[in-house]
C-alpha positions in Angstrom: 0.1 0.2 0.2 2.7 2.4 0.7 4.4 2.0 -2.7 1.0 3.2 -4.2 1.1 6.3 -1.9 5.1 7.2 -2.8 4.8 6.4 -6.7 2.6 9.3 -7.5 4.8 11.7 -5.5 8.1 10.6 -7.4 6.7 12.3 -11.0 6.0 15.7 -9.3 9.5 15.8 -7.4 11.0 14.7 -10.5 9.4 17.4 -12.5 10.2 20.1 -10.0 13.5 18.9 -9.7 13.9 19.4 -13.6 12.3 22.6 -13.5 14.6 24.1 -10.7 17.9 22.8 -12.8 16.6 24.1 -16.1 15.8 27.7 -14.2 19.3 28.0 -13.4 20.4 27.8 -16.6 21.9 31.5 -17.7 20.4 33.5 -20.1 24.0 34.4 -21.8 24.1 30.4 -22.2 20.8 30.6 -24.3 21.8 33.9 -26.4 25.1 32.4 -27.1 23.4 29.5 -28.7 21.2 31.8 -30.6 23.8 33.2 -32.3 26.3 30.5 -33.0 23.3 27.8 -34.5 21.7 30.5 -36.9 25.4 31.5 -37.6 26.5 28.2 -38.5 23.7 27.8 -40.8 24.1 30.9 -42.7 28.0 30.4 -43.0 27.7 27.0 -44.5 25.4 28.0 -47.1 27.6 31.2 -48.0 30.3 28.6 -48.5 28.6 26.6 -50.8 28.2 29.7 -53.1 31.8 30.3 -53.3 34.6 28.8 -55.5 37.6 30.2 -53.8 37.3 33.8 -53.4 35.0 34.0 -56.6 31.4 33.4 -56.9 30.9 29.6 -57.7 29.1 28.8 -61.2 26.7 26.7 -59.3 25.5 29.6 -57.2 25.0 31.7 -60.1 23.0 29.2 -61.8 20.5 28.9 -58.8 20.2 32.5 -58.7 19.2 32.8 -62.5 17.1 29.7 -62.9 15.9 28.2 -59.6 15.6 31.4 -57.2 14.7 34.2 -59.6 14.1 36.9 -57.0 12.1 39.7 -58.3 13.5 43.2 -58.5 17.5 42.2 -58.2 19.8 41.1 -60.7 20.7 37.4 -60.2 24.1 38.2 -60.3 23.9 40.9 -57.6 21.9 38.8 -55.9 24.0 36.2 -55.5 27.1 38.1 -54.4 24.8 40.0 -51.9 23.9 36.6 -50.2 27.3 35.3 -50.5 28.6 38.5 -48.9 26.0 38.7 -46.1 26.0 34.8 -45.4 29.6 35.6 -44.4 29.8 38.9 -42.5 26.7 38.6 -40.8 27.4 35.0 -39.3 30.8 36.4 -38.2 29.6 39.5 -36.4 26.9 36.9 -34.5 29.7 34.8 -33.3 31.6 37.4 -31.9 28.9 39.3 -30.5 29.4 42.6 -32.4 26.7 44.6 -34.0 25.0 41.8 -32.8 21.1 43.1 -32.9 21.9 44.7 -36.5 23.3 41.2 -37.6 20.7 39.3 -36.2 18.0 41.7 -38.1 19.9 41.6 -41.7 19.7 37.5 -41.3 16.0 37.7 -40.3 15.2 39.9 -43.3 17.1 37.8 -45.5 15.2 34.5 -43.9 12.1 36.4 -44.6 13.2 36.7 -48.6 14.2 33.0 -48.4 10.7 32.3 -47.2 8.7 34.2 -49.4 10.4 33.9 -52.8 12.8 30.9 -52.6 11.8 28.1 -50.8 8.3 28.9 -49.2 7.2 25.5 -47.8 10.1 25.6 -45.7 8.7 27.5 -43.0 9.1 25.5 -40.1 13.1 25.6 -40.7 12.9 29.5 -41.4 10.4 29.9 -38.2 13.0 28.1 -36.1 15.8 30.3 -37.6 13.6 33.3 -37.2 12.8 32.2 -33.7 16.3 32.4 -32.5 17.4 35.6 -34.6 14.4 37.2 -33.0 15.8 36.5 -29.4 19.2 38.0 -30.4 17.8 41.0 -31.9 15.1 41.5 -28.9 17.5 40.7 -25.9 21.1 41.5 -27.8 24.2 39.5 -27.7 24.6 38.3 -23.7 27.1 38.9 -21.9 29.9 36.8 -23.6 30.1 39.4 -26.5 32.5 42.4 -27.9 29.2 44.4 -27.9 29.3 44.0 -23.8 32.6 44.6 -23.5 32.2 48.0 -25.8 29.2 49.3 -24.0 30.6 48.4 -20.6 33.5 51.1 -21.4 31.0 53.6 -21.8 29.3 55.0 -18.7 25.7 54.5 -18.2 23.3 57.3 -18.7 
């Protein structure tokens, strides 16, 4: 009989311990992860667009024939995408100009979602959620932004 009384109490205690453990996770850890993982996705995509220091023929073909972005020349779009996919992820990882970089990649995600791969909304939604977290909360303690702004006196 005592087994049936103690067994239901194990689950709430276990859930409470798990919640306490999760509550101790610093926001800075979450913000670092929210910077690094979208940065990795965009960086890898940017790497596929280059052949050495030049745009790859495959990237140019994709922008001409598959992506077909409206209102922009395919070569210019490919160059802009390759540049953005290298610069903004690097800034995100360093935590420098973090909010602006997150917003830039969020805009890029919106373009990809609307004009290139509209059926990939679960993936793009995941990127957007992480980038929105960084854009609204900043880079966190482990960032160049924090070092720079800490050196300025508060108003």
